[in-house]
TORLO-20193 format. One record per residue (C-alpha): x, y, z; residue number from 1; residue in three letters. Coordinates in steps of 0.02 Angstrom, whole numbers. Example, Ala and Ser with C-alpha at 12.3 -4.5 7.8 and 13.67 -1.06 7.14 Angstrom:
// residues 2
       px       py       pz   resi   resn
      615     -225      390      1    Ala
      684      -53      357      2    Ser
//
This chain:
// residues 499
       px       py       pz   resi   resn
    -1022       24      449      1    Met
     -894       10      580      2    Ala
     -942      141      729      3    Lys
     -814      215      864      4    Ile
     -908      260     1023      5    Thr
     -891      428     1107      6    Glu
     -782      341     1243      7    Glu
     -665      289     1106      8    Lys
     -667      461     1019      9    Gln
     -620      534     1165     10    Glu
     -485      404     1201     11    Asn
     -423      454     1010     12    Val
     -403      637     1072     13    Arg
     -329      599     1253     14    Ser
     -204      477     1179     15    Gly
     -279      332     1281     16    Asn
     -314      173     1181     17    Ser
     -420       88     1309     18    Gly
     -359     -106     1321     19    Arg
     -186     -126     1260     20    Ala
     -233     -274     1157     21    Asp
     -366     -218     1053     22    Glu
     -345     -133      873     23    Lys
     -329       27      941     24    Ser
     -402      191      869     25    Ala
     -221      250      871     26    Val
     -189      104      746     27    His
       -2      107      722     28    Glu
       18      282      764     29    Ala
     -124      363      658     30    Asp
      -15      303      492     31    Arg
      -99      250      342     32    Leu
      -55       56      278     33    Lys
      -69      -23      103     34    Glu
     -118     -194       68     35    Glu
       42     -285      -18     36    Cys
      174     -279     -126     37    Gly
      213     -426     -257     38    Val
      345     -478     -359     39    Phe
      361     -612     -486     40    Gly
      511     -686     -598     41    Met
      534     -810     -748     42    Tyr
      717     -852     -799     43    Asp
      728     -938     -962     44    Phe
      899     -992     -934     45    Asp
      830    -1105     -801     46    Gly
      915    -1026     -641     47    Gly
      841    -1017     -472     48    Asp
      735     -853     -444     49    Val
      695     -870     -244     50    Ala
      842     -765     -194     51    Ser
      808     -635     -331     52    Thr
      630     -611     -268     53    Ile
      677     -613     -101     54    Tyr
      799     -459     -117     55    Tyr
      646     -376     -244     56    Gly
      511     -411     -109     57    Leu
      637     -323       18     58    Phe
      636     -165      -97     59    Ala
      434     -187      -68     60    Leu
      440     -213      127     61    Gln
      352      -41      160     62    His
      191      -99       64     63    Arg
      171     -246      191     64    Gly
      252     -280      352     65    Gln
      129     -412      439     66    Glu
      170     -568      339     67    Ser
      271     -625      179     68    Cys
      298     -776       61     69    Gly
      389     -839      -89     70    Ile
      329     -989     -180     71    Ala
      438    -1062     -344     72    Val
      414    -1196     -482     73    Ser
      550    -1301     -592     74    Asp
      485    -1282     -762     75    Thr
      594    -1423     -810     76    Gly
      538    -1530     -669     77    Gly
      374    -1628     -625     78    Pro
      239    -1523     -695     79    Lys
      151    -1416     -556     80    Gly
      259    -1462     -403     81    Lys
      288    -1302     -318     82    Val
      395    -1264     -157     83    Asn
      335    -1128      -53     84    Ser
      353    -1053      110     85    Ala
      271     -906      204     86    Arg
      253     -853      369     87    Asp
      206     -687      488     88    Met
      346     -567      508     89    Gly
      459     -473      396     90    Leu
      563     -544      268     91    Leu
      732     -563      373     92    Asn
      632     -650      510     93    Glu
      534     -771      397     94    Val
      682     -827      280     95    Phe
      854     -868      315     96    Thr
      983     -922      174     97    Pro
      952    -1108      226     98    Glu
      756    -1077      203     99    Arg
      798     -987       44    100    Leu
      911    -1124      -21    101    Glu
      769    -1247      -21    102    Thr
      677    -1142     -137    103    Leu
      723    -1222     -305    104    Lys
      652    -1168     -457    105    Gly
      664    -1051     -618    106    Asp
      479     -981     -598    107    Ile
      418     -891     -446    108    Gly
      305     -752     -356    109    Val
      323     -671     -188    110    Gly
      203     -573      -73    111    His
      219     -439       68    112    Val
       65     -418      176    113    Arg
      -26     -288      263    114    Tyr
     -220     -350      297    115    Ser
     -351     -237      256    116    Thr
     -469     -366      229    117    Ala
     -465     -525      320    118    Gly
     -375     -551      495    119    Ser
     -179     -560      519    120    Ser
     -141     -745      531    121    Thr
      -23     -857      455    122    Arg
     -166     -948      354    123    Glu
     -192     -757      264    124    Asn
      -10     -741      213    125    Ala
       41     -759       22    126    Gln
       63     -825     -110    127    Pro
      -87     -936     -106    128    Leu
      -39    -1106     -192    129    Val
     -198    -1204     -262    130    Leu
     -189    -1376     -328    131    Asn
     -327    -1417     -448    132    Tyr
     -376    -1550     -588    133    Val
     -267    -1442     -717    134    Lys
     -114    -1424     -617    135    Gly
      -51    -1291     -492    136    Thr
      -78    -1117     -472    137    Leu
       19     -993     -364    138    Gly
      -48     -815     -349    139    Leu
       -5     -651     -281    140    Ala
     -130     -509     -247    141    His
     -121     -320     -207    142    Asn
     -290     -237     -182    143    Gly
     -464     -257     -116    144    Asn
     -614     -340     -194    145    Leu
     -779     -255     -166    146    Ile
     -883     -410     -216    147    Asn
     -770     -529     -122    148    Ala
     -921     -570       -3    149    Gln
    -1048     -611     -131    150    Glu
     -925     -713     -227    151    Leu
     -871     -811      -87    152    Arg
    -1051     -862      -34    153    His
    -1078     -915     -229    154    Glu
     -925    -1024     -215    155    Leu
     -971    -1104      -48    156    Glu
    -1141    -1157      -99    157    Tyr
    -1067    -1249     -245    158    Thr
     -961    -1349     -124    159    Gly
     -796    -1241     -109    160    Ala
     -695    -1244       51    161    Ile
     -600    -1100       98    162    Phe
     -433    -1109      195    163    Gln
     -422     -917      225    164    Thr
     -525     -765      249    165    Thr
     -452     -659      117    166    Ile
     -514     -612      -54    167    Asp
     -372     -665     -160    168    Ser
     -432     -837     -124    169    Glu
     -597     -807     -205    170    Val
     -482     -736     -359    171    Ile
     -390     -899     -349    172    Ala
     -530    -1005     -355    173    Tyr
     -623     -922     -494    174    Tyr
     -468     -924     -605    175    Ile
     -458    -1127     -560    176    Ala
     -643    -1148     -614    177    Arg
     -629    -1059     -777    178    Glu
     -487    -1137     -820    179    Arg
     -581    -1300     -842    180    Leu
     -680    -1210     -979    181    Asn
     -534    -1112    -1068    182    Ser
     -389    -1170    -1180    183    Thr
     -262    -1067    -1077    184    Thr
     -221     -992     -909    185    Val
     -220     -830     -957    186    Glu
     -400     -852    -1026    187    Glu
     -445     -915     -865    188    Ala
     -373     -765     -789    189    Val
     -477     -644     -904    190    Gly
     -639     -724     -868    191    Arg
     -615     -715     -681    192    Ala
     -572     -534     -704    193    Met
     -752     -520     -783    194    Gln
     -827     -574     -612    195    Lys
     -719     -494     -494    196    Ile
     -738     -300     -446    197    Lys
     -630     -189     -365    198    Gly
     -442     -160     -334    199    Ala
     -310     -294     -395    200    Tyr
     -128     -324     -474    201    Ser
     -114     -497     -487    202    Leu
       38     -596     -531    203    Ile
       -8     -784     -566    204    Val
      112     -935     -584    205    Met
       58    -1085     -691    206    Ser
      185    -1225     -723    207    Pro
      243    -1153     -881    208    Arg
      206     -957     -883    209    Lys
      199     -812     -767    210    Leu
       41     -698     -801    211    Ile
       19     -522     -728    212    Gly
     -152     -425     -719    213    Ala
     -222     -275     -662    214    Arg
     -384     -214     -634    215    Asp
     -464      -93     -771    216    Pro
     -460       50     -662    217    Phe
     -268       40     -620    218    Gly
     -302       55     -428    219    Phe
     -131      -26     -382    220    Arg
       28      -17     -481    221    Pro
      114     -167     -585    222    Leu
      259     -158     -689    223    Cys
      368     -257     -802    224    Ile
      567     -279     -791    225    Gly
      697     -390     -876    226    Lys
      857     -456     -828    227    Arg
      965     -546     -955    228    Asp
      853     -680    -1005    229    His
      733     -666     -862    230    Ala
      557     -562     -858    231    Tyr
      492     -488     -681    232    Ile
      337     -411     -635    233    Leu
      325     -305     -476    234    Ala
      231     -175     -395    235    Ser
      367      -39     -396    236    Glu
      508       10     -516    237    Thr
      607       19     -357    238    Cys
      610     -167     -345    239    Ala
      682     -182     -516    240    Leu
      807      -64     -487    241    Asp
      851     -161     -313    242    Thr
      892     -329     -418    243    Val
      981     -251     -560    244    Gly
      839     -276     -688    245    Ala
      794     -141     -827    246    Ser
      608      -71     -845    247    Tyr
      523     -123     -983    248    Val
      338      -41     -954    249    Arg
      200      -24     -842    250    Asp
       53     -157     -853    251    Val
      -98      -57     -909    252    Glu
     -253      -41     -822    253    Pro
     -372     -192     -873    254    Gly
     -228     -282     -972    255    Glu
     -164     -453     -945    256    Ile
        3     -497     -989    257    Val
       83     -670    -1016    258    Thr
      253     -714     -991    259    Ile
      336     -873    -1081    260    Ser
      498     -936    -1159    261    Pro
      427     -955    -1331    262    Asp
      318     -799    -1346    263    Lys
      412     -669    -1228    264    Gly
      265     -550    -1176    265    Ile
      100     -582    -1232    266    Lys
      -19     -446    -1206    267    Ser
     -222     -466    -1200    268    Asn
     -305     -289    -1171    269    Thr
     -485     -339    -1202    270    Gly
     -541     -273    -1027    271    Leu
     -463      -94    -1041    272    Cys
     -558       37    -1013    273    Ile
     -536      230    -1091    274    Pro
     -400      346    -1007    275    Lys
     -532      456     -953    276    Glu
     -586      326     -829    277    Lys
     -444      266     -757    278    His
     -434      287     -561    279    Ala
     -249      258     -492    280    Arg
     -253      258     -294    281    Cys
     -178      442     -278    282    Val
     -110      383     -123    283    Phe
       39      300     -211    284    Glu
      107      460     -265    285    Tyr
       86      540      -84    286    Ile
      128      412       31    287    Tyr
      135      220       -7    288    Phe
      254      204     -144    289    Ala
      429      226     -113    290    Arg
      498      405     -180    291    Pro
      627      316     -305    292    Asp
      490      226     -388    293    Ser
      397      282     -557    294    Tyr
      201      224     -565    295    Ile
      151      244     -737    296    Asp
      276      361     -805    297    Gly
      262      480     -665    298    Val
      408      500     -529    299    Ser
      337      476     -359    300    Val
      486      585     -293    301    Tyr
      426      731     -410    302    Asn
      246      711     -377    303    Ala
      291      746     -194    304    Arg
      397      876     -240    305    Ile
      260      969     -346    306    Gln
      132      932     -191    307    Ala
      243     1039      -81    308    Gly
      253     1175     -209    309    Lys
       71     1191     -227    310    Phe
       44     1200      -38    311    Leu
      173     1344      -29    312    Ala
       73     1428     -174    313    Met
      -97     1404     -109    314    Asp
      -61     1408       94    315    Ser
       95     1521      126    316    Pro
      133     1582      313    317    Val
      290     1684      371    318    Glu
      428     1557      452    319    Ala
      588     1517      494    320    Asp
      618     1338      450    321    Leu
      514     1208      346    322    Val
      524     1020      421    323    Val
      446      859      341    324    Gly
      372      719      458    325    Val
      485      570      411    326    Pro
      472      489      292    327    Glu
      352      527      161    328    Ser
      335      707      233    329    Gly
      518      752      185    330    Asn
      490      776      -14    331    Cys
      342      873        7    332    Ala
      419      984      130    333    Ala
      581     1008       17    334    Leu
      458     1067     -124    335    Gly
      392     1194        3    336    Tyr
      552     1255       24    337    Ser
      614     1267     -140    338    Leu
      426     1371     -194    339    Gln
      441     1492      -38    340    Ser
      622     1517        4    341    Gly
      606     1462      176    342    Ile
      758     1356      231    343    Pro
      724     1164      229    344    Tyr
      784     1079      382    345    Gly
      773      923      485    346    Gln
      682      924      657    347    Ala
      664      738      693    348    Phe
      770      587      713    349    Val
      685      435      663    350    Lys
      724      257      755    351    Asn
      740      152      604    352    Thr
      754        2      725    353    Tyr
      564       22      779    354    Val
      463      -91      665    355    Gly
      311     -187      650    356    Arg
      341     -294      808    357    Thr
      393     -160      929    358    Phe
      284     -163     1107    359    Ile
      172      -20     1121    360    Lys
      167       80     1288    361    Pro
       17       27     1396    362    Gly
     -108      161     1459    363    Gln
      -24      193     1615    364    Lys
      164      203     1547    365    Ser
      218      396     1516    366    Arg
      315      326     1357    367    Glu
      230      385     1181    368    Ser
      231      269     1042    369    Ser
      253      422      948    370    Val
      407      475     1032    371    Gln
      485      302     1038    372    Val
      482      313      833    373    Lys
      525      489      833    374    Leu
      614      618      923    375    Asn
      638      810      896    376    Val
      800      893      875    377    Leu
      810     1048      998    378    Arg
      933     1130      927    379    Glu
      835     1144      750    380    Ala
      676     1202      813    381    Val
      716     1297      987    382    Glu
      639     1490      969    383    Gly
      605     1455      766    384    Lys
      423     1479      686    385    Arg
      421     1299      604    386    Ile
      315     1242      447    387    Ile
      275     1060      470    388    Met
      232      965      321    389    Ile
      158      777      327    390    Asp
       64      671      208    391    Asp
     -100      654      301    392    Ser
     -210      680      441    393    Ile
     -317      524      475    394    Val
     -377      519      654    395    Arg
     -273      662      718    396    Gly
     -188      574      866    397    Thr
        2      578      776    398    Thr
      -15      759      737    399    Ser
      -70      814      901    400    Asp
       72      718      980    401    Arg
      204      787      851    402    Ile
      147      974      876    403    Val
      157      966     1070    404    His
      352      879     1047    405    Met
      386     1031      946    406    Leu
      324     1151     1070    407    Arg
      424     1065     1208    408    Glu
      567     1072     1106    409    Ala
      560     1251     1115    410    Gly
      474     1310      941    411    Ala
      404     1473      936    412    Gly
      252     1432      815    413    Glu
      197     1268      726    414    Val
      119     1281      557    415    His
       58     1126      489    416    Met
       26     1092      302    417    Arg
      -48      928      229    418    Val
       12      861       59    419    Ser
     -159      774       41    420    Ser
     -337      855       58    421    Pro
     -431      814      202    422    Pro
     -497      613      229    423    Phe
     -702      622      220    424    Leu
     -743      445      168    425    Trp
     -667      272      194    426    Pro
     -577      172       48    427    Cys
     -638        7      -21    428    Tyr
     -486      -30     -135    429    Phe
     -356      -79      -32    430    Gly
     -308       76       83    431    Thr
     -355       65      253    432    Asp
     -443      244      277    433    Val
     -578      195      403    434    Pro
     -763      226      428    435    Ala
     -780      419      413    436    Lys
     -844      423      606    437    Glu
     -660      384      644    438    Gln
     -595      509      528    439    Leu
     -547      693      621    440    Ile
     -611      785      466    441    Ala
     -779      697      474    442    His
     -902      837      548    443    Gly
     -765      971      581    444    Arg
     -693     1117      487    445    Ser
     -513     1156      468    446    Val
     -509     1278      604    447    Gly
     -582     1139      713    448    Asp
     -444     1026      669    449    Ile
     -327     1153      687    450    Cys
     -368     1192      883    451    Arg
     -377     1011      913    452    Met
     -200      965      852    453    Ile
     -144     1120      941    454    Gly
      -63     1200      798    455    Ala
      -44     1393      752    456    Asp
     -107     1374      572    457    Ser
     -163     1221      469    458    Leu
     -192     1195      277    459    Ala
     -217     1050      160    460    Tyr
     -177     1034       -1    461    Leu
     -320     1073     -134    462    Arg
     -413      939     -207    463    Glu
     -393     1002     -384    464    Glu
     -219     1001     -370    465    Arg
     -201      815     -365    466    Leu
     -216      791     -549    467    Lys
      -78      920     -576    468    Glu
       29      843     -450    469    Met
       13      676     -558    470    Val
       37      764     -731    471    Asp
     -147      730     -792    472    Gly
     -170      540     -751    473    Leu
     -318      462     -687    474    Gly
     -330      458     -505    475    Ile
     -461      396     -386    476    Cys
     -519      527     -258    477    Lys
     -644      426     -159    478    Gly
     -576      452       -1    479    Cys
     -586      650      -11    480    Phe
     -748      674     -104    481    Asn
     -848      523      -87    482    Gly
     -856      491     -282    483    Lys
     -799      327     -303    484    Tyr
     -758      254     -480    485    Pro
     -846       87     -453    486    Ile
    -1012       90     -338    487    Glu
     -956       50     -163    488    Pro
    -1028      -95      -56    489    Pro
    -1196      -44       45    490    Lys
    -1106     -101      200    491    Glu
     -928      -88      270    492    Asp
     -868     -272      252    493    Ile
     -692     -232      281    494    Arg
     -629     -337      437    495    Gly
     -503     -214      503    496    Glu
     -623      -93      571    497    Tyr
     -765     -192      655    498    Glu
     -755     -174      851    499    Glu
//
C-alpha cells in the first residue's frame, strides 16, 4: 500500500507540495478524479460519425482531461481498416476540424481519459486499436480491473507484447484471444468478461458491429441512445442530449449489447447477477456525473438535491446563507436551503478558463492554486454566518484554504457540510480515492477534522442516507466502510499512488 511520510503529511496540512514536479499530496487541489468517458456510434445509413463522437465526448470532458481519442471504420469499405487519432490534452487541443475531416467512417468509438492505473502518457491514450488474425478491434474502457496485473503476467508468459501500461490493453488481448475460439465477437467479449474482475464499461468496435458491455456489479454507467438510423453508446445521458439523440435505455449490469443493421440491439444477459448485489459507484451521483444526466433511471440533479436536504435534516445549524463549492456542491447547497429555509446564495466566482494545464504556483509563490480557481464574493459573505456545502473532503487541503478565504472575506462563521460520508478506505474500481494514510478522516474524529480545516462546525452525510439518495439502487460504499463488493487486491497496485 502506498504510504505518505510524516513530512509529506505536514506539507499537506501547511499547503506546501515539496518538489514542484512531483505528483503532490495536494493532487489537483484535493479533488477526486474519475477514470474515463466513452462514446460509440454506428450510423446504419452510412454517414460519417467522427464529428458526432467528438461532440459527444465534449459532453463527457469532465470525466477525463488528460488524453482523448477517436477511432472510426467504414463498414462498406475494406474490412478491418481503422482510422484513429489520439493524443494528450483536451478535445479542443487534440482535434482540429482538419484532423476530424480525415476520420471517415460510419462506425466508431471515442474516449476521454483520466489515469487511475497506468501512467499519463500518449501511449496510454484510448481508444486502443488492435490488429489480430480475425481482423481489427477498437476498444474504449471506463473503470479499473483488480486482477489486471495477474492477467497481464499470464499473457506475457504466453508471448504477448504490450504497448501500454493500462489494464484496457489486457481486456483487448483477452477479447482477441477468445475470438479465435468463438463464433462471434460478442461471444468473445462474454468469455473475456468471465476472466476480468473489477469495474468496466466497455465499447468495442468490430468491422461490422458495435458492442457495449458493463461489469456485473454495474460500477460504471453506460447507456444506449438513438438518432434517426444511428445507435449510440455513452457513459452518460448528457452526451445523448448534446448530439440530439433520444435515450433508449441503460445497459444493465452484466449485460452485453450488440448493435448491427440486421438485428438492431441484441442483448446477452448471461453474466447478470441479482439486483441486490449491484454496486454502482455512488460517487457518480455525488460528484462525477454531470447534474443533467440520468444513471440507471435516477436523476443526478435530484440525488444531489436530496443529499443536501438530508444534511439539513440531520445536521442543522443557524446561519444566514447557504453556499456551494462549485460546481458539484451547488446542487446539495440548494437542497440544504430548500429544506432549512435558509437563503441560498453564491459566495464563489470560479475561473472557468483554468483547466487541466495551468501552471501550479511553486512552493515559494504567494498564489494559491485554490485561489487561482476560486475567488470569494466579499459582498455576499461579509458579516454573515455561512453554511458551505462541498461534495467530499479527501486530504483536507482545499477545505482548509476555502474556509480561510471565507474568513478573510469577512464571514462571521463558517459551518461546513459534506454531501458524502468520510473517506476511510481507498477505491480500487476507477476512482482515485488514495491509500487510507493519505485521507484526512483516517484515524481522526469529525471534531479533529473540523479543527484542522478551521471551520466552526463540520458534519458529513450519514452513510445510511446514501441508498435513499439514489432511490434504493444497489451501490458500492467501500471507500466509506471498507466493505467492497469484490475482494480487493492484497496490495495497492494503482500506479498513481506510488511514491
